[in-house]
mmCIF file of the N, C-alpha and C atoms, coordinates in Angstrom:
data_MODEL
# 
_entry.id   MODEL 
# 
loop_
_atom_site.group_PDB 
_atom_site.id 
_atom_site.type_symbol 
_atom_site.label_atom_id 
_atom_site.label_alt_id 
_atom_site.label_comp_id 
_atom_site.label_asym_id 
_atom_site.label_entity_id 
_atom_site.label_seq_id 
_atom_site.pdbx_PDB_ins_code 
_atom_site.Cartn_x 
_atom_site.Cartn_y 
_atom_site.Cartn_z 
_atom_site.occupancy 
_atom_site.B_iso_or_equiv 
_atom_site.pdbx_formal_charge 
_atom_site.auth_seq_id 
_atom_site.auth_comp_id 
_atom_site.auth_asym_id 
_atom_site.auth_atom_id 
_atom_site.pdbx_PDB_model_num 
ATOM 1   N N  . UNK A 1 1  ? 106.496 68.398  113.790 1.00 0.00 ? 1  UNK A N  1 
ATOM 2   C CA . UNK A 1 1  ? 106.128 69.775  114.093 1.00 0.00 ? 1  UNK A CA 1 
ATOM 3   C C  . UNK A 1 1  ? 106.326 69.980  115.587 1.00 0.00 ? 1  UNK A C  1 
ATOM 4   N N  . UNK A 1 2  ? 106.994 71.052  115.948 1.00 0.00 ? 2  UNK A N  1 
ATOM 5   C CA . UNK A 1 2  ? 107.242 71.412  117.343 1.00 0.00 ? 2  UNK A CA 1 
ATOM 6   C C  . UNK A 1 2  ? 106.059 72.205  117.885 1.00 0.00 ? 2  UNK A C  1 
ATOM 7   N N  . UNK A 1 3  ? 105.718 71.967  119.132 1.00 0.00 ? 3  UNK A N  1 
ATOM 8   C CA . UNK A 1 3  ? 104.630 72.698  119.766 1.00 0.00 ? 3  UNK A CA 1 
ATOM 9   C C  . UNK A 1 3  ? 105.160 73.435  120.974 1.00 0.00 ? 3  UNK A C  1 
ATOM 10  N N  . UNK A 1 4  ? 104.695 74.667  121.175 1.00 0.00 ? 4  UNK A N  1 
ATOM 11  C CA . UNK A 1 4  ? 105.082 75.435  122.353 1.00 0.00 ? 4  UNK A CA 1 
ATOM 12  C C  . UNK A 1 4  ? 103.831 75.928  123.056 1.00 0.00 ? 4  UNK A C  1 
ATOM 13  N N  . UNK A 1 5  ? 103.977 76.283  124.313 1.00 0.00 ? 5  UNK A N  1 
ATOM 14  C CA . UNK A 1 5  ? 102.864 76.824  125.082 1.00 0.00 ? 5  UNK A CA 1 
ATOM 15  C C  . UNK A 1 5  ? 103.308 78.128  125.721 1.00 0.00 ? 5  UNK A C  1 
ATOM 16  N N  . UNK A 1 6  ? 102.409 79.097  125.705 1.00 0.00 ? 6  UNK A N  1 
ATOM 17  C CA . UNK A 1 6  ? 102.679 80.398  126.302 1.00 0.00 ? 6  UNK A CA 1 
ATOM 18  C C  . UNK A 1 6  ? 101.579 80.676  127.307 1.00 0.00 ? 6  UNK A C  1 
ATOM 19  N N  . UNK A 1 7  ? 101.981 81.067  128.496 1.00 0.00 ? 7  UNK A N  1 
ATOM 20  C CA . UNK A 1 7  ? 100.996 81.410  129.519 1.00 0.00 ? 7  UNK A CA 1 
ATOM 21  C C  . UNK A 1 7  ? 100.691 82.900  129.435 1.00 0.00 ? 7  UNK A C  1 
ATOM 22  N N  . UNK A 1 8  ? 99.413  83.208  129.300 1.00 0.00 ? 8  UNK A N  1 
ATOM 23  C CA . UNK A 1 8  ? 98.961  84.593  129.237 1.00 0.00 ? 8  UNK A CA 1 
ATOM 24  C C  . UNK A 1 8  ? 97.918  84.776  130.337 1.00 0.00 ? 8  UNK A C  1 
ATOM 25  N N  . UNK A 1 9  ? 98.127  85.772  131.181 1.00 0.00 ? 9  UNK A N  1 
ATOM 26  C CA . UNK A 1 9  ? 97.162  85.996  132.261 1.00 0.00 ? 9  UNK A CA 1 
ATOM 27  C C  . UNK A 1 9  ? 95.753  86.236  131.719 1.00 0.00 ? 9  UNK A C  1 
ATOM 28  N N  . UNK A 1 10 ? 94.786  85.700  132.396 1.00 0.00 ? 10 UNK A N  1 
ATOM 29  C CA . UNK A 1 10 ? 93.384  85.873  132.006 1.00 0.00 ? 10 UNK A CA 1 
ATOM 30  C C  . UNK A 1 10 ? 93.019  87.352  131.890 1.00 0.00 ? 10 UNK A C  1 
ATOM 31  N N  . UNK A 1 11 ? 93.654  88.187  132.729 1.00 0.00 ? 11 UNK A N  1 
ATOM 32  C CA . UNK A 1 11 ? 93.362  89.622  132.707 1.00 0.00 ? 11 UNK A CA 1 
ATOM 33  C C  . UNK A 1 11 ? 93.728  90.245  131.357 1.00 0.00 ? 11 UNK A C  1 
ATOM 34  N N  . UNK A 1 12 ? 94.781  89.730  130.750 1.00 0.00 ? 12 UNK A N  1 
ATOM 35  C CA . UNK A 1 12 ? 95.179  90.244  129.439 1.00 0.00 ? 12 UNK A CA 1 
ATOM 36  C C  . UNK A 1 12 ? 94.109  89.898  128.403 1.00 0.00 ? 12 UNK A C  1 
ATOM 37  N N  . UNK A 1 13 ? 93.609  88.676  128.464 1.00 0.00 ? 13 UNK A N  1 
ATOM 38  C CA . UNK A 1 13 ? 92.530  88.293  127.553 1.00 0.00 ? 13 UNK A CA 1 
ATOM 39  C C  . UNK A 1 13 ? 91.302  89.172  127.779 1.00 0.00 ? 13 UNK A C  1 
ATOM 40  N N  . UNK A 1 14 ? 90.997  89.418  129.033 1.00 0.00 ? 14 UNK A N  1 
ATOM 41  C CA . UNK A 1 14 ? 89.848  90.268  129.366 1.00 0.00 ? 14 UNK A CA 1 
ATOM 42  C C  . UNK A 1 14 ? 90.071  91.686  128.840 1.00 0.00 ? 14 UNK A C  1 
ATOM 43  N N  . UNK A 1 15 ? 91.247  92.247  129.099 1.00 0.00 ? 15 UNK A N  1 
ATOM 44  C CA . UNK A 1 15 ? 91.543  93.628  128.694 1.00 0.00 ? 15 UNK A CA 1 
ATOM 45  C C  . UNK A 1 15 ? 91.563  93.795  127.176 1.00 0.00 ? 15 UNK A C  1 
ATOM 46  N N  . UNK A 1 16 ? 92.030  92.779  126.472 1.00 0.00 ? 16 UNK A N  1 
ATOM 47  C CA . UNK A 1 16 ? 92.124  92.869  125.010 1.00 0.00 ? 16 UNK A CA 1 
ATOM 48  C C  . UNK A 1 16 ? 90.871  92.351  124.302 1.00 0.00 ? 16 UNK A C  1 
ATOM 49  N N  . UNK A 1 17 ? 89.942  91.796  125.066 1.00 0.00 ? 17 UNK A N  1 
ATOM 50  C CA . UNK A 1 17 ? 88.701  91.228  124.520 1.00 0.00 ? 17 UNK A CA 1 
ATOM 51  C C  . UNK A 1 17 ? 88.992  90.130  123.496 1.00 0.00 ? 17 UNK A C  1 
ATOM 52  N N  . UNK A 1 18 ? 90.038  89.344  123.769 1.00 0.00 ? 18 UNK A N  1 
ATOM 53  C CA . UNK A 1 18 ? 90.407  88.257  122.867 1.00 0.00 ? 18 UNK A CA 1 
ATOM 54  C C  . UNK A 1 18 ? 90.055  86.914  123.500 1.00 0.00 ? 18 UNK A C  1 
ATOM 55  N N  . UNK A 1 19 ? 89.634  85.989  122.641 1.00 0.00 ? 19 UNK A N  1 
ATOM 56  C CA . UNK A 1 19 ? 89.392  84.629  123.105 1.00 0.00 ? 19 UNK A CA 1 
ATOM 57  C C  . UNK A 1 19 ? 90.711  83.863  123.030 1.00 0.00 ? 19 UNK A C  1 
ATOM 58  N N  . UNK A 1 20 ? 90.753  82.684  123.613 1.00 0.00 ? 20 UNK A N  1 
ATOM 59  C CA . UNK A 1 20 ? 91.967  81.876  123.531 1.00 0.00 ? 20 UNK A CA 1 
ATOM 60  C C  . UNK A 1 20 ? 92.267  81.480  122.087 1.00 0.00 ? 20 UNK A C  1 
ATOM 61  N N  . UNK A 1 21 ? 91.229  81.271  121.290 1.00 0.00 ? 21 UNK A N  1 
ATOM 62  C CA . UNK A 1 21 ? 91.425  80.953  119.870 1.00 0.00 ? 21 UNK A CA 1 
ATOM 63  C C  . UNK A 1 21 ? 92.074  82.143  119.159 1.00 0.00 ? 21 UNK A C  1 
ATOM 64  N N  . UNK A 1 22 ? 91.595  83.338  119.441 1.00 0.00 ? 22 UNK A N  1 
ATOM 65  C CA . UNK A 1 22 ? 92.163  84.540  118.822 1.00 0.00 ? 22 UNK A CA 1 
ATOM 66  C C  . UNK A 1 22 ? 93.614  84.763  119.264 1.00 0.00 ? 22 UNK A C  1 
ATOM 67  N N  . UNK A 1 23 ? 93.908  84.517  120.526 1.00 0.00 ? 23 UNK A N  1 
ATOM 68  C CA . UNK A 1 23 ? 95.274  84.678  121.033 1.00 0.00 ? 23 UNK A CA 1 
ATOM 69  C C  . UNK A 1 23 ? 96.208  83.676  120.372 1.00 0.00 ? 23 UNK A C  1 
ATOM 70  N N  . UNK A 1 24 ? 95.768  82.428  120.223 1.00 0.00 ? 24 UNK A N  1 
ATOM 71  C CA . UNK A 1 24 ? 96.586  81.418  119.548 1.00 0.00 ? 24 UNK A CA 1 
ATOM 72  C C  . UNK A 1 24 ? 96.870  81.824  118.107 1.00 0.00 ? 24 UNK A C  1 
ATOM 73  N N  . UNK A 1 25 ? 95.853  82.305  117.409 1.00 0.00 ? 25 UNK A N  1 
ATOM 74  C CA . UNK A 1 25 ? 96.015  82.754  116.029 1.00 0.00 ? 25 UNK A CA 1 
ATOM 75  C C  . UNK A 1 25 ? 96.982  83.937  115.963 1.00 0.00 ? 25 UNK A C  1 
ATOM 76  N N  . UNK A 1 26 ? 96.809  84.875  116.859 1.00 0.00 ? 26 UNK A N  1 
ATOM 77  C CA . UNK A 1 26 ? 97.671  86.058  116.938 1.00 0.00 ? 26 UNK A CA 1 
ATOM 78  C C  . UNK A 1 26 ? 99.127  85.656  117.180 1.00 0.00 ? 26 UNK A C  1 
ATOM 79  N N  . UNK A 1 27 ? 99.354  84.759  118.113 1.00 0.00 ? 27 UNK A N  1 
ATOM 80  C CA . UNK A 1 27 ? 100.713 84.322  118.451 1.00 0.00 ? 27 UNK A CA 1 
ATOM 81  C C  . UNK A 1 27 ? 101.364 83.592  117.277 1.00 0.00 ? 27 UNK A C  1 
ATOM 82  N N  . UNK A 1 28 ? 100.633 82.702  116.623 1.00 0.00 ? 28 UNK A N  1 
ATOM 83  C CA . UNK A 1 28 ? 101.171 81.985  115.470 1.00 0.00 ? 28 UNK A CA 1 
ATOM 84  C C  . UNK A 1 28 ? 101.604 82.948  114.372 1.00 0.00 ? 28 UNK A C  1 
ATOM 85  N N  . UNK A 1 29 ? 100.757 83.945  114.101 1.00 0.00 ? 29 UNK A N  1 
ATOM 86  C CA . UNK A 1 29 ? 101.060 84.906  113.042 1.00 0.00 ? 29 UNK A CA 1 
ATOM 87  C C  . UNK A 1 29 ? 102.269 85.769  113.402 1.00 0.00 ? 29 UNK A C  1 
ATOM 88  N N  . UNK A 1 30 ? 102.345 86.195  114.657 1.00 0.00 ? 30 UNK A N  1 
ATOM 89  C CA . UNK A 1 30 ? 103.493 87.020  115.063 1.00 0.00 ? 30 UNK A CA 1 
ATOM 90  C C  . UNK A 1 30 ? 104.794 86.230  115.017 1.00 0.00 ? 30 UNK A C  1 
ATOM 91  N N  . UNK A 1 31 ? 104.752 84.986  115.423 1.00 0.00 ? 31 UNK A N  1 
ATOM 92  C CA . UNK A 1 31 ? 105.953 84.146  115.375 1.00 0.00 ? 31 UNK A CA 1 
ATOM 93  C C  . UNK A 1 31 ? 106.377 83.940  113.918 1.00 0.00 ? 31 UNK A C  1 
ATOM 94  N N  . UNK A 1 32 ? 105.420 83.664  113.049 1.00 0.00 ? 32 UNK A N  1 
ATOM 95  C CA . UNK A 1 32 ? 105.733 83.476  111.633 1.00 0.00 ? 32 UNK A CA 1 
ATOM 96  C C  . UNK A 1 32 ? 106.310 84.755  111.035 1.00 0.00 ? 32 UNK A C  1 
ATOM 97  N N  . UNK A 1 33 ? 105.744 85.887  111.384 1.00 0.00 ? 33 UNK A N  1 
ATOM 98  C CA . UNK A 1 33 ? 106.230 87.180  110.904 1.00 0.00 ? 33 UNK A CA 1 
ATOM 99  C C  . UNK A 1 33 ? 107.672 87.413  111.356 1.00 0.00 ? 33 UNK A C  1 
ATOM 100 N N  . UNK A 1 34 ? 107.963 87.100  112.597 1.00 0.00 ? 34 UNK A N  1 
ATOM 101 C CA . UNK A 1 34 ? 109.310 87.268  113.130 1.00 0.00 ? 34 UNK A CA 1 
ATOM 102 C C  . UNK A 1 34 ? 110.298 86.323  112.437 1.00 0.00 ? 34 UNK A C  1 
ATOM 103 N N  . UNK A 1 35 ? 109.906 85.085  112.266 1.00 0.00 ? 35 UNK A N  1 
ATOM 104 C CA . UNK A 1 35 ? 110.784 84.137  111.580 1.00 0.00 ? 35 UNK A CA 1 
ATOM 105 C C  . UNK A 1 35 ? 111.085 84.609  110.154 1.00 0.00 ? 35 UNK A C  1 
ATOM 106 N N  . UNK A 1 36 ? 110.082 85.166  109.487 1.00 0.00 ? 36 UNK A N  1 
ATOM 107 C CA . UNK A 1 36 ? 110.285 85.623  108.116 1.00 0.00 ? 36 UNK A CA 1 
ATOM 108 C C  . UNK A 1 36 ? 111.196 86.849  108.070 1.00 0.00 ? 36 UNK A C  1 
ATOM 109 N N  . UNK A 1 37 ? 110.929 87.824  108.913 1.00 0.00 ? 37 UNK A N  1 
ATOM 110 C CA . UNK A 1 37 ? 111.667 89.091  108.826 1.00 0.00 ? 37 UNK A CA 1 
ATOM 111 C C  . UNK A 1 37 ? 113.050 89.037  109.455 1.00 0.00 ? 37 UNK A C  1 
ATOM 112 N N  . UNK A 1 38 ? 113.205 88.334  110.546 1.00 0.00 ? 38 UNK A N  1 
ATOM 113 C CA . UNK A 1 38 ? 114.493 88.358  111.255 1.00 0.00 ? 38 UNK A CA 1 
ATOM 114 C C  . UNK A 1 38 ? 115.357 87.147  111.001 1.00 0.00 ? 38 UNK A C  1 
ATOM 115 N N  . UNK A 1 39 ? 114.736 86.032  110.673 1.00 0.00 ? 39 UNK A N  1 
ATOM 116 C CA . UNK A 1 39 ? 115.495 84.792  110.541 1.00 0.00 ? 39 UNK A CA 1 
ATOM 117 C C  . UNK A 1 39 ? 115.490 84.241  109.115 1.00 0.00 ? 39 UNK A C  1 
ATOM 118 N N  . UNK A 1 40 ? 114.834 84.946  108.213 1.00 0.00 ? 40 UNK A N  1 
ATOM 119 C CA . UNK A 1 40 ? 114.812 84.592  106.793 1.00 0.00 ? 40 UNK A CA 1 
ATOM 120 C C  . UNK A 1 40 ? 114.310 83.177  106.525 1.00 0.00 ? 40 UNK A C  1 
ATOM 121 N N  . UNK A 1 41 ? 113.311 82.760  107.293 1.00 0.00 ? 41 UNK A N  1 
ATOM 122 C CA . UNK A 1 41 ? 112.657 81.475  107.055 1.00 0.00 ? 41 UNK A CA 1 
ATOM 123 C C  . UNK A 1 41 ? 111.730 81.657  105.850 1.00 0.00 ? 41 UNK A C  1 
ATOM 124 N N  . UNK A 1 42 ? 111.570 80.638  105.041 1.00 0.00 ? 42 UNK A N  1 
ATOM 125 C CA . UNK A 1 42 ? 110.804 80.747  103.802 1.00 0.00 ? 42 UNK A CA 1 
ATOM 126 C C  . UNK A 1 42 ? 109.330 81.078  104.051 1.00 0.00 ? 42 UNK A C  1 
ATOM 127 N N  . UNK A 1 43 ? 108.721 81.627  103.006 1.00 0.00 ? 43 UNK A N  1 
ATOM 128 C CA . UNK A 1 43 ? 107.293 81.938  103.060 1.00 0.00 ? 43 UNK A CA 1 
ATOM 129 C C  . UNK A 1 43 ? 106.490 80.669  103.309 1.00 0.00 ? 43 UNK A C  1 
ATOM 130 N N  . UNK A 1 44 ? 106.896 79.563  102.690 1.00 0.00 ? 44 UNK A N  1 
ATOM 131 C CA . UNK A 1 44 ? 106.169 78.300  102.861 1.00 0.00 ? 44 UNK A CA 1 
ATOM 132 C C  . UNK A 1 44 ? 106.145 77.833  104.307 1.00 0.00 ? 44 UNK A C  1 
ATOM 133 N N  . UNK A 1 45 ? 107.311 77.831  104.953 1.00 0.00 ? 45 UNK A N  1 
ATOM 134 C CA . UNK A 1 45 ? 107.366 77.409  106.353 1.00 0.00 ? 45 UNK A CA 1 
ATOM 135 C C  . UNK A 1 45 ? 106.620 78.385  107.250 1.00 0.00 ? 45 UNK A C  1 
ATOM 136 N N  . UNK A 1 46 ? 106.776 79.674  106.992 1.00 0.00 ? 46 UNK A N  1 
ATOM 137 C CA . UNK A 1 46 ? 106.091 80.670  107.820 1.00 0.00 ? 46 UNK A CA 1 
ATOM 138 C C  . UNK A 1 46 ? 104.576 80.575  107.655 1.00 0.00 ? 46 UNK A C  1 
ATOM 139 N N  . UNK A 1 47 ? 104.126 80.277  106.449 1.00 0.00 ? 47 UNK A N  1 
ATOM 140 C CA . UNK A 1 47 ? 102.695 80.078  106.225 1.00 0.00 ? 47 UNK A CA 1 
ATOM 141 C C  . UNK A 1 47 ? 102.197 78.881  107.034 1.00 0.00 ? 47 UNK A C  1 
ATOM 142 N N  . UNK A 1 48 ? 103.009 77.823  107.095 1.00 0.00 ? 48 UNK A N  1 
ATOM 143 C CA . UNK A 1 48 ? 102.634 76.658  107.907 1.00 0.00 ? 48 UNK A CA 1 
ATOM 144 C C  . UNK A 1 48 ? 102.537 77.036  109.380 1.00 0.00 ? 48 UNK A C  1 
ATOM 145 N N  . UNK A 1 49 ? 103.515 77.795  109.866 1.00 0.00 ? 49 UNK A N  1 
ATOM 146 C CA . UNK A 1 49 ? 103.506 78.221  111.274 1.00 0.00 ? 49 UNK A CA 1 
ATOM 147 C C  . UNK A 1 49 ? 102.244 79.028  111.566 1.00 0.00 ? 49 UNK A C  1 
ATOM 148 N N  . UNK A 1 50 ? 101.908 79.939  110.645 1.00 0.00 ? 50 UNK A N  1 
ATOM 149 C CA . UNK A 1 50 ? 100.743 80.806  110.833 1.00 0.00 ? 50 UNK A CA 1 
ATOM 150 C C  . UNK A 1 50 ? 99.424  80.093  110.539 1.00 0.00 ? 50 UNK A C  1 
ATOM 151 N N  . UNK A 1 51 ? 99.532  78.855  110.032 1.00 0.00 ? 51 UNK A N  1 
ATOM 152 C CA . UNK A 1 51 ? 98.357  78.076  109.622 1.00 0.00 ? 51 UNK A CA 1 
ATOM 153 C C  . UNK A 1 51 ? 97.544  78.847  108.583 1.00 0.00 ? 51 UNK A C  1 
ATOM 154 N N  . UNK A 1 52 ? 98.268  79.330  107.567 1.00 0.00 ? 52 UNK A N  1 
ATOM 155 C CA . UNK A 1 52 ? 97.670  80.074  106.463 1.00 0.00 ? 52 UNK A CA 1 
ATOM 156 C C  . UNK A 1 52 ? 98.177  79.464  105.158 1.00 0.00 ? 52 UNK A C  1 
ATOM 157 N N  . UNK A 1 53 ? 97.493  79.785  104.072 1.00 0.00 ? 53 UNK A N  1 
ATOM 158 C CA . UNK A 1 53 ? 98.038  79.432  102.769 1.00 0.00 ? 53 UNK A CA 1 
ATOM 159 C C  . UNK A 1 53 ? 99.196  80.392  102.492 1.00 0.00 ? 53 UNK A C  1 
ATOM 160 N N  . UNK A 1 54 ? 100.055 80.026  101.550 1.00 0.00 ? 54 UNK A N  1 
ATOM 161 C CA . UNK A 1 54 ? 101.152 80.920  101.195 1.00 0.00 ? 54 UNK A CA 1 
ATOM 162 C C  . UNK A 1 54 ? 100.614 82.248  100.671 1.00 0.00 ? 54 UNK A C  1 
ATOM 163 N N  . UNK A 1 55 ? 99.565  82.180  99.875  1.00 0.00 ? 55 UNK A N  1 
ATOM 164 C CA . UNK A 1 55 ? 98.954  83.401  99.335  1.00 0.00 ? 55 UNK A CA 1 
ATOM 165 C C  . UNK A 1 55 ? 98.457  84.305  100.464 1.00 0.00 ? 55 UNK A C  1 
ATOM 166 N N  . UNK A 1 56 ? 97.767  83.721  101.445 1.00 0.00 ? 56 UNK A N  1 
ATOM 167 C CA . UNK A 1 56 ? 97.263  84.512  102.567 1.00 0.00 ? 56 UNK A CA 1 
ATOM 168 C C  . UNK A 1 56 ? 98.409  85.070  103.413 1.00 0.00 ? 56 UNK A C  1 
ATOM 169 N N  . UNK A 1 57 ? 99.485  84.294  103.561 1.00 0.00 ? 57 UNK A N  1 
ATOM 170 C CA . UNK A 1 57 ? 100.624 84.787  104.332 1.00 0.00 ? 57 UNK A CA 1 
ATOM 171 C C  . UNK A 1 57 ? 101.285 85.956  103.610 1.00 0.00 ? 57 UNK A C  1 
ATOM 172 N N  . UNK A 1 58 ? 101.392 85.881  102.293 1.00 0.00 ? 58 UNK A N  1 
ATOM 173 C CA . UNK A 1 58 ? 101.955 86.996  101.529 1.00 0.00 ? 58 UNK A CA 1 
ATOM 174 C C  . UNK A 1 58 ? 101.085 88.239  101.702 1.00 0.00 ? 58 UNK A C  1 
ATOM 175 N N  . UNK A 1 59 ? 99.767  88.059  101.677 1.00 0.00 ? 59 UNK A N  1 
ATOM 176 C CA . UNK A 1 59 ? 98.858  89.194  101.920 1.00 0.00 ? 59 UNK A CA 1 
ATOM 177 C C  . UNK A 1 59 ? 99.054  89.737  103.330 1.00 0.00 ? 59 UNK A C  1 
ATOM 178 N N  . UNK A 1 60 ? 99.222  88.847  104.300 1.00 0.00 ? 60 UNK A N  1 
ATOM 179 C CA . UNK A 1 60 ? 99.463  89.245  105.690 1.00 0.00 ? 60 UNK A CA 1 
ATOM 180 C C  . UNK A 1 60 ? 100.751 90.061  105.797 1.00 0.00 ? 60 UNK A C  1 
ATOM 181 N N  . UNK A 1 61 ? 101.793 89.643  105.077 1.00 0.00 ? 61 UNK A N  1 
ATOM 182 C CA . UNK A 1 61 ? 103.038 90.411  105.062 1.00 0.00 ? 61 UNK A CA 1 
ATOM 183 C C  . UNK A 1 61 ? 102.777 91.816  104.528 1.00 0.00 ? 61 UNK A C  1 
ATOM 184 N N  . UNK A 1 62 ? 102.019 91.903  103.440 1.00 0.00 ? 62 UNK A N  1 
ATOM 185 C CA . UNK A 1 62 ? 101.692 93.203  102.857 1.00 0.00 ? 62 UNK A CA 1 
ATOM 186 C C  . UNK A 1 62 ? 100.915 94.087  103.824 1.00 0.00 ? 62 UNK A C  1 
ATOM 187 N N  . UNK A 1 63 ? 99.985  93.493  104.567 1.00 0.00 ? 63 UNK A N  1 
ATOM 188 C CA . UNK A 1 63 ? 99.211  94.250  105.556 1.00 0.00 ? 63 UNK A CA 1 
ATOM 189 C C  . UNK A 1 63 ? 100.109 94.798  106.663 1.00 0.00 ? 63 UNK A C  1 
ATOM 190 N N  . UNK A 1 64 ? 101.259 94.173  106.849 1.00 0.00 ? 64 UNK A N  1 
ATOM 191 C CA . UNK A 1 64 ? 102.214 94.605  107.865 1.00 0.00 ? 64 UNK A CA 1 
ATOM 192 C C  . UNK A 1 64 ? 103.411 95.345  107.244 1.00 0.00 ? 64 UNK A C  1 
ATOM 193 N N  . UNK A 1 65 ? 103.211 95.827  106.009 1.00 0.00 ? 65 UNK A N  1 
ATOM 194 C CA . UNK A 1 65 ? 104.221 96.617  105.293 1.00 0.00 ? 65 UNK A CA 1 
ATOM 195 C C  . UNK A 1 65 ? 105.552 95.893  105.139 1.00 0.00 ? 65 UNK A C  1 
ATOM 196 N N  . UNK A 1 66 ? 105.490 94.590  104.885 1.00 0.00 ? 66 UNK A N  1 
ATOM 197 C CA . UNK A 1 66 ? 106.692 93.793  104.682 1.00 0.00 ? 66 UNK A CA 1 
ATOM 198 C C  . UNK A 1 66 ? 106.662 93.277  103.253 1.00 0.00 ? 66 UNK A C  1 
ATOM 199 N N  . UNK A 1 67 ? 107.680 93.609  102.512 1.00 0.00 ? 67 UNK A N  1 
ATOM 200 C CA . UNK A 1 67 ? 107.772 93.193  101.117 1.00 0.00 ? 67 UNK A CA 1 
ATOM 201 C C  . UNK A 1 67 ? 108.376 91.793  101.020 1.00 0.00 ? 67 UNK A C  1 
ATOM 202 N N  . UNK A 1 68 ? 107.921 91.053  100.025 1.00 0.00 ? 68 UNK A N  1 
ATOM 203 C CA . UNK A 1 68 ? 108.507 89.736  99.784  1.00 0.00 ? 68 UNK A CA 1 
ATOM 204 C C  . UNK A 1 68 ? 109.708 89.855  98.863  1.00 0.00 ? 68 UNK A C  1 
ATOM 205 N N  . UNK A 1 69 ? 109.948 91.047  98.342  1.00 0.00 ? 69 UNK A N  1 
ATOM 206 C CA . UNK A 1 69 ? 111.060 91.273  97.428  1.00 0.00 ? 69 UNK A CA 1 
ATOM 207 C C  . UNK A 1 69 ? 112.244 91.849  98.184  1.00 0.00 ? 69 UNK A C  1 
ATOM 208 N N  . UNK A 1 70 ? 113.415 91.271  97.961  1.00 0.00 ? 70 UNK A N  1 
ATOM 209 C CA . UNK A 1 70 ? 114.645 91.718  98.619  1.00 0.00 ? 70 UNK A CA 1 
ATOM 210 C C  . UNK A 1 70 ? 115.644 92.114  97.536  1.00 0.00 ? 70 UNK A C  1 
ATOM 211 N N  . UNK A 1 71 ? 116.022 93.375  97.517  1.00 0.00 ? 71 UNK A N  1 
ATOM 212 C CA . UNK A 1 71 ? 116.987 93.859  96.540  1.00 0.00 ? 71 UNK A CA 1 
ATOM 213 C C  . UNK A 1 71 ? 118.140 94.528  97.263  1.00 0.00 ? 71 UNK A C  1 
ATOM 214 N N  . UNK A 1 72 ? 119.351 94.290  96.768  1.00 0.00 ? 72 UNK A N  1 
ATOM 215 C CA . UNK A 1 72 ? 120.539 94.863  97.384  1.00 0.00 ? 72 UNK A CA 1 
ATOM 216 C C  . UNK A 1 72 ? 120.727 96.329  97.024  1.00 0.00 ? 72 UNK A C  1 
ATOM 217 N N  . UNK A 1 73 ? 120.269 96.718  95.843  1.00 0.00 ? 73 UNK A N  1 
ATOM 218 C CA . UNK A 1 73 ? 120.404 98.120  95.460  1.00 0.00 ? 73 UNK A CA 1 
ATOM 219 C C  . UNK A 1 73 ? 119.330 98.491  94.446  1.00 0.00 ? 73 UNK A C  1 
ATOM 220 N N  . UNK A 1 74 ? 119.249 99.760  94.128  1.00 0.00 ? 74 UNK A N  1 
ATOM 221 C CA . UNK A 1 74 ? 118.219 100.262 93.228  1.00 0.00 ? 74 UNK A CA 1 
ATOM 222 C C  . UNK A 1 74 ? 118.359 99.685  91.824  1.00 0.00 ? 74 UNK A C  1 
ATOM 223 N N  . UNK A 1 75 ? 119.591 99.505  91.354  1.00 0.00 ? 75 UNK A N  1 
ATOM 224 C CA . UNK A 1 75 ? 119.805 98.959  90.010  1.00 0.00 ? 75 UNK A CA 1 
ATOM 225 C C  . UNK A 1 75 ? 119.258 97.544  89.883  1.00 0.00 ? 75 UNK A C  1 
ATOM 226 N N  . UNK A 1 76 ? 119.440 96.745  90.912  1.00 0.00 ? 76 UNK A N  1 
ATOM 227 C CA . UNK A 1 76 ? 118.908 95.379  90.897  1.00 0.00 ? 76 UNK A CA 1 
ATOM 228 C C  . UNK A 1 76 ? 117.387 95.399  90.810  1.00 0.00 ? 76 UNK A C  1 
ATOM 229 N N  . UNK A 1 77 ? 116.770 96.306  91.563  1.00 0.00 ? 77 UNK A N  1 
ATOM 230 C CA . UNK A 1 77 ? 115.316 96.453  91.534  1.00 0.00 ? 77 UNK A CA 1 
ATOM 231 C C  . UNK A 1 77 ? 114.842 96.878  90.149  1.00 0.00 ? 77 UNK A C  1 
ATOM 232 N N  . UNK A 1 78 ? 115.503 97.871  89.552  1.00 0.00 ? 78 UNK A N  1 
ATOM 233 C CA . UNK A 1 78 ? 115.107 98.363  88.234  1.00 0.00 ? 78 UNK A CA 1 
ATOM 234 C C  . UNK A 1 78 ? 115.272 97.287  87.165  1.00 0.00 ? 78 UNK A C  1 
ATOM 235 N N  . UNK A 1 79 ? 116.332 96.491  87.270  1.00 0.00 ? 79 UNK A N  1 
ATOM 236 C CA . UNK A 1 79 ? 116.544 95.400  86.330  1.00 0.00 ? 79 UNK A CA 1 
ATOM 237 C C  . UNK A 1 79 ? 115.428 94.360  86.456  1.00 0.00 ? 79 UNK A C  1 
ATOM 238 N N  . UNK A 1 80 ? 115.072 94.016  87.660  1.00 0.00 ? 80 UNK A N  1 
ATOM 239 C CA . UNK A 1 80 ? 113.998 93.050  87.893  1.00 0.00 ? 80 UNK A CA 1 
ATOM 240 C C  . UNK A 1 80 ? 112.663 93.602  87.385  1.00 0.00 ? 80 UNK A C  1 
ATOM 241 N N  . UNK A 1 81 ? 112.425 94.874  87.601  1.00 0.00 ? 81 UNK A N  1 
ATOM 242 C CA . UNK A 1 81 ? 111.191 95.515  87.145  1.00 0.00 ? 81 UNK A CA 1 
ATOM 243 C C  . UNK A 1 81 ? 111.115 95.491  85.629  1.00 0.00 ? 81 UNK A C  1 
ATOM 244 N N  . UNK A 1 82 ? 112.232 95.713  84.968  1.00 0.00 ? 82 UNK A N  1 
ATOM 245 C CA . UNK A 1 82 ? 112.291 95.702  83.521  1.00 0.00 ? 82 UNK A CA 1 
ATOM 246 C C  . UNK A 1 82 ? 111.964 94.305  82.973  1.00 0.00 ? 82 UNK A C  1 
ATOM 247 N N  . UNK A 1 83 ? 112.362 93.267  83.689  1.00 0.00 ? 83 UNK A N  1 
ATOM 248 C CA . UNK A 1 83 ? 112.129 91.889  83.248  1.00 0.00 ? 83 UNK A CA 1 
ATOM 249 C C  . UNK A 1 83 ? 110.732 91.371  83.581  1.00 0.00 ? 83 UNK A C  1 
ATOM 250 N N  . UNK A 1 84 ? 109.990 92.120  84.337  1.00 0.00 ? 84 UNK A N  1 
ATOM 251 C CA . UNK A 1 84 ? 108.660 91.656  84.777  1.00 0.00 ? 84 UNK A CA 1 
ATOM 252 C C  . UNK A 1 84 ? 107.647 91.678  83.659  1.00 0.00 ? 84 UNK A C  1 
# 
């Protein structure tokens, strides 16, 4: 597992009323969200990055209006819906 460090000015923590634990959690989730949406990394890996279960990460995606379903066109979506 790779580890990174980000320096955030104390003033930002003060202004946002966030603790270092909250900032770390926030950063992990945003990085996982970016990897999922822009780089097409799997839900499993992104859940690991965010330190969440896959189920919780899927819920997190939903809270951020990101669907886990990818369809190329409306017909593909309708066909999948019919098979559900």
